[in-house]
C-alpha positions, 0 to 999 in steps of 0.5 A: 497292457500285458508284459513285454514281450522279450525279443530274443532269447537269451542264448542267441543273445549272449551268442550274438553279442559275443560274436559282435565282439570278436568282429569288433577286435577283428575289425579294430585290428584290420584298421590298425593294420591299415594305418600302418605305412604300406610300402610302395608296389614294387619295393620290398614288402609290397607283397607281404602287406597285401598278403597280410591283408588278404589274410585278414580278409579271409579271416573276417570274411569267415567271421561274417559268414558264420556270424550272419548264418547264426543270425539268419538261421539261428532264430534271431530274425524269426524271433524279431519278426514273430514277436514284432511283425512291425519289424519284419521290413527292418529285419529283411533289409539287415538280412539283404545288408548281410549279403551285400557285404559278403560281396563287398568283402569278396570284392575288396579280396580280389582287389587286394590280390590282384595288387599283390600280383603287382597290379597296379591299376587293380586298386588305387584306392584300396585302403579307402575301400578297406576302410569303407567296409570296415565302417560299413559293418560298424554301422550295421552292427550299430543299427542292428543293436539299435533295432533289437533294443528299440523293440525290446524297450519301446515295442510291446509286440502283437498283442498290444 
């Protein structure tokens, strides 16, 4: 039996881990902000709350776009599939999830903007949608990390 193939290059492993650290910090900050009292629509501070959430979501969206692009175009997905062809479906599902999460992030941003304009019907469950998005991002990261770890520790690649 040959030596175990490395799934990831050290360069993109470090980059992905650093980006995950930054994304975790950004989502933790947003989650903490969501835990604060939100002024009712029409009262002083309601517009500021929505503007603050919008700003954080725009920053998060930008981070996600860069991170997902790096994973998709920086060689990570291709390296995983080349080293572990059996993981192709899982890797493709992670990429599909990228597009779905970005779309949800944009949808939540739109709801926040409508809320900030005074549209109470825009989204009565705004905080719940934001929290669900953050939970989904966390679950995606966990799944991604688990896949990489599983492949590195247990899948010996094509040559076995």
